[in-house]
C-alpha positions as CSV (number, residue, x, y, z in Angstrom):
1,X,29.4,34.8,-51.1
2,X,29.6,31.9,-48.8
3,X,26.4,32.6,-47.4
4,X,24.9,32.5,-51.1
5,X,26.9,29.6,-52.1
6,X,25.2,27.9,-48.8
7,X,21.7,28.4,-49.9
8,X,22.2,27.2,-53.8
9,X,23.7,23.8,-51.7
10,X,20.8,23.2,-49.4
11,X,17.9,24.6,-52.5
12,X,19.9,21.7,-54.5
13,X,19.4,19.1,-51.8
14,X,15.9,19.4,-51.3
15,X,14.9,19.5,-55.3
16,X,16.7,16.2,-55.9
17,X,19.6,17.7,-57.7
18,X,22.3,16.6,-55.4
19,X,22.4,13.4,-53.4
20,X,25.5,13.5,-51.9
21,X,27.6,16.4,-50.1
22,X,31.1,16.2,-49.4
23,X,32.0,18.0,-45.7
24,X,36.0,19.2,-44.5
25,X,36.3,18.7,-40.8
26,X,39.1,18.5,-38.5
27,X,39.8,14.8,-39.8
28,X,40.1,15.6,-43.6
29,X,37.0,15.2,-45.8
30,X,33.4,13.2,-45.0
31,X,30.9,12.2,-47.9
32,X,27.0,12.7,-46.6
33,X,24.7,10.6,-49.2
34,X,21.2,10.6,-49.1
35,X,21.3,6.9,-48.7
36,X,22.8,7.4,-45.6
37,X,20.2,9.6,-44.2
38,X,17.9,7.3,-45.4
39,X,19.5,4.5,-43.5
40,X,19.7,6.5,-40.1
41,X,16.0,7.3,-41.1
42,X,15.3,3.7,-41.4
43,X,16.9,2.8,-37.7
44,X,14.7,5.6,-36.1
45,X,12.0,3.8,-37.2
46,X,12.8,0.2,-36.3
47,X,13.7,1.8,-32.9
48,X,10.4,3.9,-32.0
49,X,8.0,2.2,-29.6
50,X,5.2,3.4,-31.9
51,X,3.8,0.9,-34.5
52,X,4.9,2.3,-38.4
53,X,3.2,0.9,-41.5
54,X,3.5,2.7,-45.3
55,X,0.7,2.3,-47.5
56,X,0.0,2.4,-51.4
57,X,-3.0,3.5,-52.5
58,X,-4.8,0.2,-52.2
59,X,-4.2,-0.1,-49.0
60,X,-1.3,-2.8,-49.3
61,X,1.2,-2.3,-46.5
62,X,4.6,-1.8,-48.2
63,X,6.8,-1.2,-45.5
64,X,6.3,-2.2,-41.5
65,X,8.6,-1.6,-38.4
66,X,9.3,-4.6,-36.2
67,X,6.9,-2.9,-33.6
68,X,3.8,-3.4,-35.6
69,X,4.5,-6.9,-36.4
70,X,4.8,-7.6,-33.0
71,X,1.6,-5.5,-32.1
72,X,-0.5,-7.6,-34.8
73,X,1.7,-10.7,-33.4
74,X,3.0,-12.1,-36.7
75,X,6.3,-12.2,-38.5
76,X,7.7,-9.2,-40.3
77,X,8.0,-10.9,-43.0
78,X,4.2,-12.1,-43.5
79,X,3.0,-8.1,-42.4
80,X,4.4,-7.1,-46.1
81,X,1.8,-7.5,-48.3
82,X,-1.2,-7.6,-46.7
83,X,-3.9,-5.3,-46.4
84,X,-3.6,-3.0,-43.4
85,X,-7.5,-3.0,-43.5
86,X,-7.2,-7.1,-42.5
87,X,-5.7,-5.6,-38.9
88,X,-9.1,-2.9,-38.5
89,X,-11.5,-4.1,-36.2
90,X,-14.9,-4.3,-37.8
91,X,-16.8,-1.2,-36.2
92,X,-13.6,0.8,-36.8
93,X,-13.4,0.0,-40.5
94,X,-15.2,2.6,-41.8
95,X,-13.9,5.4,-39.7
96,X,-10.3,4.1,-41.1
97,X,-11.4,5.1,-44.4
98,X,-12.6,8.1,-44.1
99,X,-9.3,8.8,-42.2
100,X,-6.9,7.3,-45.0
101,X,-9.1,9.1,-47.7
102,X,-8.4,12.3,-45.6
103,X,-4.6,11.1,-44.8
104,X,-3.4,11.4,-48.8
105,X,-5.1,14.8,-48.6
106,X,-3.3,16.6,-45.5
107,X,-1.9,15.3,-42.4
108,X,-4.8,13.5,-40.5
109,X,-5.3,11.6,-36.9
110,X,-7.6,9.5,-35.6
111,X,-8.5,6.7,-33.2
112,X,-9.5,2.8,-34.3
113,X,-9.0,-0.5,-32.9
114,X,-6.6,-2.7,-34.2
115,X,-7.3,-6.7,-33.8
116,X,-3.9,-9.1,-33.2
117,X,-4.0,-12.8,-34.3
118,X,-5.4,-13.0,-30.7
119,X,-8.5,-11.1,-32.0
120,X,-7.9,-8.5,-29.0
121,X,-8.9,-5.0,-30.3
122,X,-6.4,-2.6,-29.2
123,X,-7.0,1.2,-29.3
124,X,-4.7,3.0,-31.3
125,X,-4.1,6.8,-32.2
126,X,-2.9,6.8,-36.4
127,X,-1.2,10.1,-37.5
128,X,-1.1,9.8,-41.7
129,X,1.2,11.4,-43.7
130,X,1.3,10.9,-47.3
131,X,5.3,10.6,-49.1
132,X,6.5,11.0,-52.4
133,X,8.2,8.0,-53.3
134,X,9.9,6.9,-56.5
135,X,7.2,4.5,-57.3
136,X,4.5,6.7,-56.6
137,X,3.0,8.1,-53.3
138,X,2.5,6.4,-50.8
139,X,0.8,7.0,-46.9
140,X,2.9,6.8,-43.9
141,X,1.2,5.9,-40.7
142,X,2.3,6.3,-37.2
143,X,0.6,4.0,-34.7
144,X,0.3,5.3,-30.9
145,X,-1.1,2.5,-28.7
146,X,-3.6,4.1,-26.4
147,X,-4.5,1.4,-24.0
148,X,-2.9,2.9,-20.6
149,X,-4.4,5.9,-21.7
150,X,-7.5,4.5,-22.3
151,X,-7.6,3.0,-19.0
152,X,-6.4,5.9,-17.1
153,X,-9.4,7.8,-18.6
154,X,-11.8,5.1,-17.6
155,X,-10.3,5.1,-14.0
156,X,-10.5,8.6,-13.7
157,X,-14.1,8.7,-15.0
158,X,-15.1,6.3,-12.4
159,X,-13.5,8.2,-9.7
160,X,-15.0,11.1,-10.8
161,X,-18.1,9.8,-10.8
162,X,-17.5,8.4,-7.5
163,X,-17.0,11.7,-6.2
164,X,-19.9,12.7,-7.6
165,X,-21.9,10.7,-5.9
166,X,-20.3,11.2,-3.2
167,X,-20.4,15.0,-3.0
168,X,-24.3,14.3,-4.0
169,X,-24.5,12.5,-0.9
170,X,-22.8,15.3,1.0
171,X,-24.9,17.7,0.0
172,X,-27.8,15.8,1.0
173,X,-26.5,15.3,4.5
174,X,-25.5,18.9,4.6
175,X,-29.0,19.7,3.7
176,X,-30.5,17.3,6.1
177,X,-28.3,18.6,8.7
178,X,-29.5,22.2,7.5
179,X,-33.1,21.5,7.9
180,X,-32.3,19.9,11.7
181,X,-30.7,22.9,12.9
182,X,-33.3,25.1,11.1
183,X,-36.0,23.4,13.1
184,X,-34.4,23.0,16.7
185,X,-32.7,26.3,16.9
186,X,-32.8,29.7,15.4
187,X,-29.4,30.3,16.9
188,X,-25.9,30.8,15.3
189,X,-24.4,27.3,14.6
190,X,-21.3,28.0,15.9
191,X,-22.9,29.6,19.5
192,X,-22.0,28.3,22.6
193,X,-26.0,27.3,23.1
194,X,-26.0,25.2,20.5
195,X,-22.4,23.1,21.2
196,X,-24.6,22.9,24.7
197,X,-27.2,21.6,23.0
198,X,-25.4,18.8,21.2
199,X,-23.4,18.0,23.9
200,X,-26.5,17.2,26.1
201,X,-28.2,15.5,23.7
202,X,-25.8,12.5,22.6
203,X,-25.2,9.1,24.5
204,X,-21.6,10.1,25.7
205,X,-19.7,12.3,28.3
206,X,-18.4,15.3,26.7
207,X,-15.7,17.7,28.1
208,X,-13.6,20.9,27.3
209,X,-10.7,21.9,29.0
210,X,-8.6,25.3,30.0
211,X,-4.9,25.2,27.5
212,X,-3.3,24.0,31.0
213,X,-5.1,20.9,30.6
214,X,-7.6,22.5,33.7
215,X,-11.4,21.0,33.1
216,X,-14.3,23.9,32.5
217,X,-17.3,22.0,31.2
218,X,-19.1,18.6,31.1
219,X,-22.3,17.8,29.5
220,X,-25.2,16.8,31.7
221,X,-24.4,12.8,31.1
222,X,-21.3,13.4,32.9
223,X,-23.0,14.4,36.2
224,X,-26.0,12.2,35.5
225,X,-23.6,9.2,35.4
226,X,-20.9,10.1,38.2
227,X,-23.4,12.4,40.5
228,X,-20.8,15.4,41.2
229,X,-22.0,18.7,40.2
230,X,-19.5,21.7,38.1
231,X,-17.6,22.6,41.1
232,X,-16.9,19.4,42.5
233,X,-15.7,18.3,38.7
234,X,-14.1,21.0,37.5
235,X,-10.3,22.0,37.8
236,X,-9.0,18.5,38.4
237,X,-11.7,16.9,40.5
238,X,-13.0,14.8,38.0
239,X,-9.9,12.1,39.2
240,X,-12.0,11.4,42.2
241,X,-14.4,9.0,40.1
242,X,-11.2,7.2,37.9
243,X,-10.5,3.7,39.1
244,X,-7.5,4.0,41.6
245,X,-5.6,1.9,39.4
246,X,-5.8,4.3,36.7
247,X,-5.5,7.9,38.6
248,X,-1.8,7.8,37.7
249,X,-1.2,6.3,34.2
250,X,-4.6,8.5,33.0
251,X,-3.2,11.8,34.4
252,X,0.5,11.3,33.1
253,X,-0.8,10.4,29.6
254,X,-3.1,13.3,29.8
255,X,0.0,15.7,30.9
256,X,2.0,14.4,28.0
257,X,-1.0,15.0,25.2
258,X,-1.1,18.6,26.8
259,X,2.5,19.2,26.8
260,X,3.3,17.8,23.3
261,X,0.0,19.2,22.2
262,X,-1.2,16.2,20.6
263,X,-4.6,14.2,20.6
264,X,-5.4,12.1,23.6
265,X,-6.9,8.9,23.4
266,X,-7.0,6.2,26.6
267,X,-8.9,3.7,28.6
268,X,-9.8,3.8,31.8
269,X,-12.7,3.1,34.3
270,X,-14.9,6.0,35.7
271,X,-17.3,5.1,39.2
272,X,-21.1,4.7,37.8
273,X,-23.0,6.8,40.6
274,X,-26.3,4.3,41.0
275,X,-24.5,1.1,41.8
276,X,-20.6,2.4,42.6
277,X,-19.6,0.1,39.9
278,X,-16.3,1.2,37.6
279,X,-17.3,0.9,33.7
280,X,-14.6,0.9,31.0
281,X,-14.3,4.2,29.4
282,X,-12.6,5.3,26.1
283,X,-11.1,8.9,26.6
284,X,-10.6,11.0,23.4
285,X,-9.5,14.7,23.5
286,X,-8.7,17.2,20.9
287,X,-6.6,20.1,21.1
288,X,-8.0,23.2,19.5
289,X,-5.2,25.4,18.1
290,X,-5.0,29.3,16.8
291,X,-3.3,30.4,13.9
292,X,0.2,30.6,15.5
293,X,0.1,27.1,17.1
294,X,-1.1,27.3,20.6
295,X,-3.6,25.6,22.1
296,X,-6.6,27.9,23.3
297,X,-9.1,25.0,24.4
298,X,-9.0,21.2,24.4
299,X,-12.3,19.3,23.3
300,X,-13.0,15.8,24.5
301,X,-15.3,12.8,24.7
302,X,-15.6,9.7,27.3
303,X,-17.2,6.8,25.7
304,X,-18.7,3.8,27.4
305,X,-17.1,0.4,26.2
306,X,-17.7,-1.9,29.0
307,X,-20.1,-3.6,27.0
308,X,-17.3,-4.2,24.6
309,X,-14.7,-5.0,26.8
310,X,-17.1,-7.9,27.9
311,X,-17.4,-9.2,24.7
312,X,-13.6,-9.1,23.7
313,X,-12.9,-11.1,27.2
314,X,-15.5,-13.5,25.9
315,X,-14.1,-13.9,22.3
316,X,-10.4,-14.2,23.7
317,X,-11.4,-16.8,26.1
318,X,-13.2,-18.7,22.9
319,X,-9.8,-18.2,21.3
320,X,-8.2,-19.8,23.9
321,X,-10.4,-22.4,25.0
322,X,-10.5,-23.2,21.4
323,X,-7.0,-23.2,20.5
324,X,-5.7,-25.4,23.1
325,X,-8.7,-28.0,22.4
326,X,-7.0,-28.3,18.6
327,X,-4.3,-29.2,20.1
328,X,-4.3,-32.2,20.9
329,X,-6.1,-33.9,18.0
330,X,-3.8,-31.6,15.3
331,X,-0.8,-33.4,17.6
332,X,-2.1,-36.9,16.8
333,X,-2.8,-35.8,13.1
334,X,0.6,-34.6,12.7
335,X,2.1,-37.7,14.1
336,X,-0.2,-40.2,12.0
337,X,0.9,-38.1,9.0
338,X,4.5,-38.6,9.6
339,X,4.1,-42.5,10.6
340,X,2.0,-42.8,6.5
341,X,5.3,-40.8,5.0
342,X,7.5,-43.8,6.6
343,X,6.0,-46.1,5.1
344,X,7.7,-48.2,2.5
345,X,7.1,-48.4,-1.2
346,X,4.7,-45.7,-1.4
347,X,3.4,-44.5,-4.5
348,X,4.4,-41.3,-5.9
349,X,1.1,-39.7,-5.3
350,X,0.3,-40.7,-2.0
351,X,3.9,-39.1,-1.3
352,X,2.5,-36.0,-2.5
353,X,-0.7,-35.7,-1.1
354,X,1.5,-36.5,2.7
355,X,3.6,-33.3,1.4
356,X,0.9,-31.4,0.8
357,X,-1.0,-32.8,4.5
358,X,2.2,-31.7,6.2
359,X,2.3,-28.0,4.6
360,X,-1.5,-27.4,5.8
361,X,-1.0,-29.5,9.3
362,X,2.2,-26.8,9.7
363,X,0.1,-23.6,9.1
364,X,-3.0,-24.6,11.1
365,X,-0.1,-25.9,14.0
366,X,1.5,-21.8,13.3
367,X,-2.0,-20.3,13.3
368,X,-3.1,-22.0,16.7
369,X,0.1,-21.0,18.4
370,X,-0.7,-17.7,16.9
371,X,-3.9,-17.7,18.6
372,X,-2.3,-19.0,22.1
373,X,0.1,-15.9,21.9
374,X,-3.0,-13.6,21.6
375,X,-4.3,-15.1,24.6
376,X,-1.0,-15.0,26.7
377,X,-0.6,-11.2,25.8
378,X,-4.3,-10.4,26.8
379,X,-3.9,-12.4,30.2
380,X,-0.5,-11.1,30.5
381,X,1.4,-14.1,30.3
382,X,3.3,-13.8,27.3
383,X,6.6,-13.8,29.5
384,X,9.8,-15.7,28.8
385,X,13.6,-15.7,30.2
386,X,16.3,-13.7,28.4
387,X,20.3,-14.2,28.2
388,X,22.8,-12.0,26.1
389,X,23.5,-13.7,22.6
390,X,24.7,-12.9,19.1
391,X,21.4,-11.1,17.3
392,X,23.4,-11.1,13.8
393,X,24.3,-15.1,14.5
394,X,20.2,-15.5,14.6
395,X,19.6,-13.7,11.6
396,X,21.9,-15.3,9.6
397,X,20.4,-19.1,10.6
398,X,16.7,-16.8,9.7
399,X,18.1,-15.7,6.2
400,X,19.6,-19.3,5.3
401,X,16.1,-20.8,7.0
402,X,14.2,-19.0,4.2
403,X,16.6,-19.2,1.2
404,X,15.4,-23.1,1.7
405,X,11.6,-21.9,2.1
406,X,11.8,-19.4,-0.5
407,X,14.2,-20.2,-3.2
408,X,13.0,-18.0,-6.0
409,X,13.8,-14.9,-4.0
410,X,17.0,-13.6,-3.2
411,X,18.0,-12.3,0.2
412,X,20.8,-9.9,0.5
413,X,22.5,-9.8,4.0
414,X,23.5,-6.1,5.7
415,X,25.1,-7.7,8.4
416,X,27.4,-6.3,11.2
417,X,29.6,-8.7,12.7
418,X,28.1,-9.2,16.2
419,X,25.4,-7.3,17.7
420,X,25.0,-8.7,21.3
421,X,21.7,-8.5,23.0
422,X,20.2,-9.5,26.1
423,X,16.7,-11.2,25.0
424,X,14.5,-14.6,24.3
425,X,16.2,-15.9,21.4
426,X,13.5,-18.2,20.2
427,X,10.6,-15.3,20.9
428,X,13.3,-12.7,18.4
429,X,13.6,-15.4,15.8
430,X,9.7,-15.9,15.5
431,X,9.7,-11.8,15.1
432,X,12.1,-12.0,12.3
433,X,10.6,-14.5,10.4
434,X,7.0,-12.9,10.6
435,X,8.5,-9.9,9.4
436,X,10.4,-12.0,6.2
437,X,7.2,-14.0,5.8
438,X,5.1,-10.8,5.1
439,X,8.0,-9.6,3.0
440,X,7.0,-12.9,1.0
441,X,3.6,-12.6,0.6
442,X,3.5,-9.1,-0.4
443,X,6.2,-8.5,-2.7
444,X,4.7,-10.7,-5.8
445,X,6.7,-9.6,-8.3
446,X,10.5,-8.2,-7.3
447,X,11.8,-10.9,-5.6
448,X,14.8,-9.4,-3.8
449,X,14.3,-8.6,-0.2
450,X,17.3,-7.0,2.3
451,X,17.9,-8.0,5.5
452,X,19.9,-5.7,7.6
453,X,21.4,-5.5,10.9
454,X,23.5,-2.4,12.0
455,X,24.3,-0.9,15.7
456,X,23.5,3.1,16.0
457,X,24.7,4.5,19.3
458,X,23.5,2.2,22.3
459,X,20.8,0.0,20.0
460,X,20.1,-3.1,17.7
461,X,18.3,-2.2,15.0
462,X,16.9,-5.0,12.7
463,X,15.1,-3.9,9.1
464,X,13.8,-6.5,6.7
465,X,12.9,-4.6,3.5
466,X,10.8,-5.6,0.4
467,X,10.2,-3.9,-2.6
468,X,6.4,-5.3,-2.9
469,X,2.9,-3.5,-2.6
470,X,3.6,-1.4,0.0
471,X,1.5,-0.1,2.8
472,X,-0.8,3.3,2.7
473,X,-0.2,6.1,5.8
474,X,-3.9,5.1,6.7
475,X,-3.0,1.6,7.2
476,X,0.6,2.5,8.8
477,X,-1.3,3.6,12.0
478,X,-3.3,0.7,12.5
479,X,-0.6,-2.2,10.8
480,X,0.0,-3.7,14.6
481,X,-3.4,-4.0,16.3
482,X,-5.1,-7.1,16.8
483,X,-7.1,-8.7,14.0
484,X,-6.2,-5.8,11.6
485,X,-5.3,-6.2,8.1
486,X,-4.5,-3.6,5.7
487,X,-7.1,-3.7,2.6
488,X,-4.6,-3.2,0.0
489,X,-2.9,-6.6,1.0
490,X,-6.3,-9.0,1.5
491,X,-6.5,-10.1,-2.2
492,X,-2.5,-11.1,-2.0
493,X,-2.9,-13.7,1.1
494,X,-5.2,-15.0,3.8
495,X,-4.9,-14.6,7.5
496,X,-6.0,-13.4,10.5
497,X,-3.8,-9.9,10.7
498,X,-2.3,-11.3,14.2
499,X,1.4,-11.6,13.2
500,X,2.6,-8.1,13.6
501,X,0.4,-7.5,16.6
502,X,2.3,-10.7,18.2
503,X,5.3,-9.2,17.0
504,X,4.7,-5.7,18.2
505,X,3.7,-7.4,21.6
506,X,7.4,-9.6,22.3
507,X,9.7,-6.6,21.1
508,X,7.4,-4.6,23.6
509,X,8.3,-7.0,26.4
510,X,12.1,-6.9,25.0
511,X,11.4,-3.2,25.7
512,X,12.4,-2.2,22.3
513,X,10.5,-0.3,19.4
514,X,8.9,-1.8,15.8
515,X,8.1,0.4,13.6
516,X,7.5,0.3,9.8
517,X,8.2,2.9,6.7
518,X,6.3,2.0,3.5
519,X,4.9,3.7,0.3
520,X,2.4,2.1,-1.8
521,X,3.7,0.4,-4.8
522,X,7.1,0.8,-3.7
523,X,7.6,-1.7,-0.5
524,X,8.0,-1.4,2.9
525,X,10.6,-1.8,5.4
526,X,10.0,-3.1,9.1
527,X,12.6,-2.9,11.5
528,X,12.8,-3.3,15.1
529,X,15.4,-1.7,18.0
530,X,16.7,-3.1,21.3
531,X,19.2,-1.9,23.9
532,X,22.7,-3.5,23.5
533,X,23.5,-5.9,25.8
534,X,26.5,-3.6,27.4
535,X,24.5,-0.7,27.6
536,X,21.4,-2.1,29.5
537,X,22.0,-0.9,33.2
């Protein structure tokens, strides 16, 4: 009986015979009306992120929510009564007429471009539904902005096109390699004879070792360069032609690579038989592992980099000489600018130019100092006196200075009361300020930076955390190299890529470690660790 009454009530509401209900609940009687339902619906429409309009048969806007008014950049009161077609891009009007005609018959969807008052064409998905109102039939349209979707589709298409180009290029290369292999050998591609053929015809030394690191193969370049034969070279015999100063550190690095099953990369000097000269080589080794992760062999190369080393030395010498030559005139220029600033009754525009000149001179002086530091590092002269001091006090001073330099940024300090270390306060200040400057440079939108000082076991750890553009995994492996700059950072700021390199060397000179953790578009955390003063023996 109750089920029948409920069904009859629902049918009465649906057909319009009833426009209100009284419902009994634990708090008494509650009145529900279709008017309140309509109000709820209207609130829902106003809260939607999509635009919503209702049109009459002539296409005149009878109703619009605030979102649609925002889309076309007009006050809501100005939108009502306008023809919806006025906001449609010329090329989309015929499409809209077709969609509107179909919308009166049944629910339909279609894409068109809407124009705002800046004459910008924005892609939208229009969803049509006809309505029966007291005043007659009307057409409801929901507008969904497709800008982001279209941009994503365009980017995806570009990536697919690039991928296809890369695939075609790889296919051509593979085809070319297959032709070369077919021409030069009928042996199996992975046969030992083919490997020997390739190894003997490339201009680098090639070698292989057994799992324990004992050498068991060299290509002919090795024998021609060193004058040794296989019996003299196998096992650890190759060490006889290494420079005496390089043997111990090279052997230790090789042993570590074998024990930890990791890649080997090291620079060492090898004696050339024809003139007895030791030339620099870059050695690289790669372990070959089975499915269980066990090393079954190692493959490696030794590439002559003597000429490159000499070019770098020339470059470093040029940088050193040029930097020293620039310091004297720069100091004079800075002095003259300061004297100009002391003059009385200077016009405001002159004061402004003097201030700008000071900023530029300071930047140039900082750059020259960095270049001089690079020269000192390469010459092994980056030495400094150390003493015990409170690292937290230094961090506080750096944060205070940064607050004056970058007033638009928020610096949050997470510092322990006291962290005593043994180091050079001036150089460590240089590291901290460099990390803070980088955090500011690469955080164009999020202005919050966290500066943290903490103790973990016997280590003092300083961290500079930003929420900026971040660094890719590939760039993180090279970010501390000299003159290296991450590709995604280049559009944001100029620079030579030496700040982090200098910071790395300063921390290394303190027997510490500098490292980075980062994710693209999420930010970066640069940290360095030093031994606590009371833990240094």
